[in-house]
Structure formats: C-alpha cells, structure tokens
C-alpha positions in Angstrom: -9.5 1.9 7.9 -12.9 0.4 8.6 -13.1 -1.6 5.4 -13.2 -5.3 6.2 -13.6 -4.7 10.0 -15.3 -7.5 12.0 -16.6 -7.6 15.5 -14.7 -10.8 16.5 -11.4 -11.2 14.7 -10.7 -14.3 16.8 -13.0 -16.3 14.6 -11.3 -15.4 11.3 -8.9 -17.8 9.5 -6.0 -15.5 8.7 -3.8 -18.1 7.1 -2.3 -16.9 3.8 -3.5 -18.9 0.8 -1.0 -20.7 -1.4 0.5 -18.8 -4.3 -1.3 -19.3 -7.6 1.0 -20.9 -10.3 0.9 -17.6 -12.3 2.6 -15.8 -9.4 5.4 -18.3 -9.2 5.9 -18.3 -13.0 6.0 -14.5 -13.2 8.6 -14.2 -10.4 10.8 -16.9 -12.0 11.0 -14.7 -15.2 11.8 -11.4 -13.3 15.0 -9.9 -14.5 17.5 -7.5 -12.9 19.2 -7.3 -9.6 18.5 -5.4 -6.4 15.5 -5.3 -4.0 13.6 -2.2 -3.1 11.5 -2.1 0.1 9.0 0.6 1.2 7.2 0.2 4.5 4.9 2.8 6.1 1.5 4.0 7.2 -1.4 5.6 5.4 -1.4 8.9 7.2 1.0 11.2 9.0 -1.3 13.5 10.9 -1.2 13.7 14.7 -5.0 13.2 15.0 -4.7 9.6 13.8 -1.2 8.7 15.0 -1.6 9.8 18.6 1.5 9.1 20.7 3.7 8.7 17.7 5.1 12.3 17.7 7.3 13.8 20.4 6.0 16.8 22.1 6.7 20.0 20.3 7.0 18.6 16.8 6.0 21.4 14.4 6.0 19.5 11.1 4.4 16.1 11.2 5.5 15.0 7.7 9.1 16.1 8.3 9.2 13.9 11.5 7.3 11.0 10.0 9.6 10.8 7.0 12.6 10.6 9.4 11.1 7.5 10.9 9.6 5.7 7.8 10.8 5.5 4.2 7.4 5.8 2.6 3.8 6.8 2.9 0.6 5.5 1.4 -0.8 8.9 0.5 -4.5 8.7 1.2 -4.8 12.5 1.4 -4.9 12.7 -2.4 -8.0 10.5 -2.5 -10.1 13.2 -0.9 -8.5 16.3 -2.5 -6.9 16.7 -5.9 -3.3 17.6 -5.2 -1.7 20.6 -6.8 1.9 20.8 -8.2 2.7 23.4 -5.5 1.5 21.1 -2.7 3.4 18.1 -4.1 6.5 20.2 -4.3 6.2 21.2 -0.6 5.7 17.6 0.5 8.7 16.6 -1.6 11.0 19.3 -0.1 10.2 18.2 3.5 11.3 14.6 3.1 14.7 12.8 2.9 16.3 11.9 -0.4 15.2 8.2 -0.3 11.6 8.8 0.8 8.8 7.6 -1.4 5.2 8.7 -1.9 2.4 6.3 -3.0 -0.5 8.6 -3.8 -4.1 7.3 -4.2 -6.0 8.5 -7.3 -8.6 11.1 -6.3 -12.1 9.8 -5.7 -13.5 12.0 -8.4 -11.8 9.6 -10.8 -12.5 6.3 -9.2 -15.7 6.8 -7.2 -17.7 9.7 -8.8 -16.9 9.4 -12.5 -16.2 5.7 -12.1 -13.6 5.6 -14.9 -15.9 7.0 -17.6 -14.0 8.6 -20.5 -14.4 12.1 -19.0 -12.3 10.8 -16.0 -9.2 10.7 -18.2 -8.6 14.4 -18.3 -9.0 14.4 -14.5 -6.4 11.6 -14.3 -4.1 13.6 -16.4 -4.4 16.6 -14.1 -3.7 14.3 -11.1 -0.6 12.8 -12.8 0.7 16.2 -13.8 0.6 17.2 -10.2 2.2 14.0 -8.7 4.9 14.0 -11.3 6.4 16.8 -9.2 7.4 14.2 -6.7 10.0 13.3 -9.3 12.4 10.6 -7.9 10.3 10.4 -4.7 7.2 9.1 -6.5 6.9 5.4 -5.7 3.7 4.4 -7.4 0.2 5.8 -7.8 -2.7 3.5 -7.1 -6.2 3.2 -8.2 -8.7 1.9 -5.6 -12.0 1.1 -7.4 -15.5 1.6 -5.8 -16.9 -1.5 -4.0 -19.7 -1.6 -6.7 -17.3 -1.4 -9.6 -17.9 -4.9 -11.0 -16.6 -7.0 -13.9 -19.5 -5.7 -15.9 -17.4 -2.5 -16.2 -14.3 -4.2 -17.4 -14.3 -2.3 -20.7 -14.2 1.0 -18.8 -11.2 -0.2 -16.7 -9.4 -1.4 -19.9 -9.9 1.9 -21.6 -8.8 3.8 -18.6 -5.6 1.8 -18.2 -4.9 1.9 -21.9 -5.0 5.7 -21.8 -3.5 6.3 -18.4 -0.6 8.8 -18.6 2.6 7.1 -19.5 5.5 7.5 -17.2 3.4 7.3 -14.0 3.6 3.7 -12.5 0.2 2.5 -11.4 -1.2 -0.2 -9.1 -4.9 -1.3 -9.1 -7.2 -2.5 -6.3 -10.6 -4.1 -7.1 -13.0 -4.6 -4.3 -16.3 -5.9 -5.7 -16.7 -9.6 -4.8 -17.5 -10.7 -8.3 -14.0 -10.1 -9.5 -12.7 -12.8 -7.2 -15.7 -15.2 -7.5 -15.6 -15.8 -11.2 -12.3 -17.3 -12.5 -12.8 -15.9 -16.0 -13.3 -12.3 -14.8 -10.3 -12.6 -12.4 -8.1 -14.1 -15.1 -9.0 -11.3 -17.5 -8.3 -8.6 -14.9 -4.9 -10.1 -13.9 -3.9 -10.6 -17.6 -4.7 -7.0 -18.3 -2.5 -5.8 -15.4 0.3 -8.2 -16.3 0.3 -7.1 -19.9 0.6 -3.5 -18.8 3.2 -4.4 -16.1 1.0 -2.9 -13.4 0.9 -4.1 -9.8 -2.2 -6.0 -8.5 -2.8 -4.7 -4.9 -3.4 -7.3 -2.2 -5.5 -6.3 0.8 -5.2 -8.3 3.9 -8.2 -7.5 6.1 -10.3 -9.6 8.4 -13.7 -9.4 6.7 -12.6 -9.8 3.1 -10.4 -12.8 2.8 -11.0 -13.0 -1.0 -8.8 -10.0 -1.4 -5.8 -11.9 -0.1 -5.5 -13.3 -3.6 -1.6 -13.6 -3.7 -1.7 -13.0 -7.5 1.2 -10.8 -8.5 1.0 -9.3 -12.0 4.5 -7.7 -11.8 7.6 -8.4 -9.8 6.3 -5.9 -7.3 4.2 -6.8 -4.3 1.9 -3.9 -3.2 0.3 -5.0 0.1 -2.2 -3.1 2.2 -2.3 -4.8 5.6 -5.2 -3.9 7.9 -4.8 -4.9 11.5 -7.7 -5.9 13.7 -6.3 -4.1 16.9 -5.4 -7.4 18.6 -1.6 -7.3 19.0 -1.3 -11.1 19.3 -3.3 -11.8 16.2 -1.8 -9.0 14.1 1.8 -9.9 14.9 1.2 -13.5 14.0 -0.3 -12.3 10.7 2.8 -10.2 10.1 5.0 -13.2 10.9 3.2 -15.2 8.2 3.7 -12.3 5.7 7.4 -12.3 6.5 7.7 -16.0 5.5 5.8 -15.4 2.2 7.9 -12.3 1.4 11.1 -14.2 2.0 9.8 -16.9 -0.4 8.9 -14.3 -3.1 12.2 -12.6 -2.7 14.0 -15.9 -3.3 11.8 -16.5 -6.3 12.6 -13.2 -7.9 10.6 -10.4 -6.3 12.2 -7.0 -7.1 10.1 -4.5 -5.0 8.0 -4.6 -1.9 5.5 -1.9 -0.9 3.9 -2.8 2.5 1.5 -0.4 4.2 0.0 -0.9 7.6 -3.5 0.3 8.5 -5.6 -0.2 11.6 -9.2 0.3 12.5 -7.7 2.5 15.2 -4.8 4.1 13.3 -2.8 5.2 16.3 -1.4 1.7 16.6 -0.3 1.5 12.9 3.3 2.8 13.7 3.7 0.1 16.3 2.8 -2.7 13.9 5.0 -1.1 11.2 8.0 -1.0 13.5 7.5 -4.6 14.5 7.3 -5.6 10.9 10.4 -3.6 9.9 12.6 -5.1 12.6 11.6 -8.6 11.7 12.0 -7.9 7.9 15.5 -6.6 8.5 16.4 -9.9 10.1 14.7 -12.1 7.5 16.1 -10.4 4.5 19.3 -9.0 6.0 18.2 -5.4 5.4 19.0 -2.2 7.3 15.7 -0.3 7.3 15.4 2.3 10.0 13.2 1.1 12.9 10.9 3.9 14.3 11.6 4.9 17.8 9.4 5.7 20.8 9.2 9.4 21.5 10.5 10.5 24.9 7.2 12.3 25.8 7.2 10.8 29.3 10.7 10.3 30.8 9.3 8.1 33.6 8.4 5.5 30.9 11.8 5.6 29.4 12.9 5.5 25.8 13.1 2.7 23.3 11.7 1.2 20.2 8.2 2.1 19.3 6.8 -1.3 20.1 
C-alpha cells in the first residue's frame, strides 16, 4: 500500500492520540460476552508475499489460511466477485477463517455512490453472501476526493445498502477530519447504523488515526513504513490501546497489516499476533517460517 507513504518515517510522530469521549462511552454500553479477533494481511499471492510460502506450494490461499485466520480481501476492489469464485475461496479455507472483502471500485470510485451504484452494490453483496459464516465484514473505501459535500450520497447509500451484510466505512478526504461538524455527522450516521468506522494508521495521514469507534468493533488497517524498529514500536502501542478497549467493552477486533513493500507484512503480523496472545491471553496461531533453506533453520516467521 502506497497510500500515506513518506520518504523519512523517522520524522513522524506515530504516538496514538487519546480516545475521544464518544469511543469510551460507546464501549461502556457494549453488551454481550466473548471477544472475536481477526488478524491478517491484505493479499495472499506469492508475487507480493515473497518468502512467505514454502517451495512447492500449489495453492496460495489454502496455505495462507492455515497460517492466518483472516484476509482483508482487496482483490474484490479491482474485480467484481462472482458467486462461483466466492464459493471456491470459501471451500479452500478452514472453518474459522474470515474474509473481509472491499467493495468494488466501480461502486466507490467510478460511480462514487450515485443512486445507480446501488444495484451494483446488490450484485456485490449477492456474491459475497456465498462466504456464509466465513464472511467477516465488507468494507467501503471512499475515493480521496469524496468529501463532506457528498454526505447526502453517502447517507442514501448506507440507508439502502443490502441488509444482512455487515459494513465498515473508510473516508479519506481531509475535510472529513478537519471540520468537527462534518466528522460528527459522519460518525453519528455510522453509529446509528451500527457500522464500523475504519481507522487507518499510516505515516503520511495521521488524521486518519482518529480512534473514533462507532460500534464495539475495531477495524484497523495498519500500514508499516518498512522500518522494523519503528513499526514494532507502533504495534506495541496498538497492543496497549487494544487491551484498554477490551477492558472497556470491545467485542471484535479486525487488524490488517499492510506494507509499502508487502513481502514484510506477514512478519509484522506474526509479531503482532504473538504479542496479542500474551496481552489478551489468546491462542491465535502464529505464522511460521517456511523451511525453504535448511541452512537457515526453522522457526517463527519473524
């Protein structure tokens, strides 16, 4: 992911901001027991995740889903999925695996949520419904130029989005975050509809680390800066915040790791999973280093 990339990440203040009062209040009212955690990458292909797959792996998704419990499915952003394709993906993965498909760009970037995008969204939802119990949550990533001036279009789209398909929303235009009134209206809309407000932690757009939850689900897209020391410290800070949210009432965590150079995404994900297991007393599988070179030995991915 190139979005938010900077030439010198060493000059960025990566400290997570304090939680807004609305987040604390929302979590305090969350009901129900249990805590669901999904951690993964954005892609599963060998081209991007070089070094992740053992030699001779024939099916990348089958192997990936044995290492991680979820995928942020960016493939559906570029091509409208079919029911047949979704069924094949579903069949290749373990029972507990979850898919988080991104709405196709024809909806978000070309039609830009105009009324005629709704039939396309229905087609998309009819396809991903075939994930059945393996559907985690669909997510809508709006165009960088989709501003608060188009709030009415967003409201109409959300109001008419197919029921039964959980949805998270990511806004990128700076004006959403710069104006408290626009931001409040957006967050109130999502909270009313019980939809997740996506947090993006990337070096060049610190305004998107808003920490405003609109449901007891945290959907976080973490973009590393390809500096291990910096990125691991950033993940350590997230672990502290997630622990706090969990204690306050968080019910679900969706955490997806990106990199400007994606091949290191599994390494950061594995680091995060091991630490998260300790912090929250979980037992998530930690991805392992493939034994492609016996001279280097075996061990954890990081």
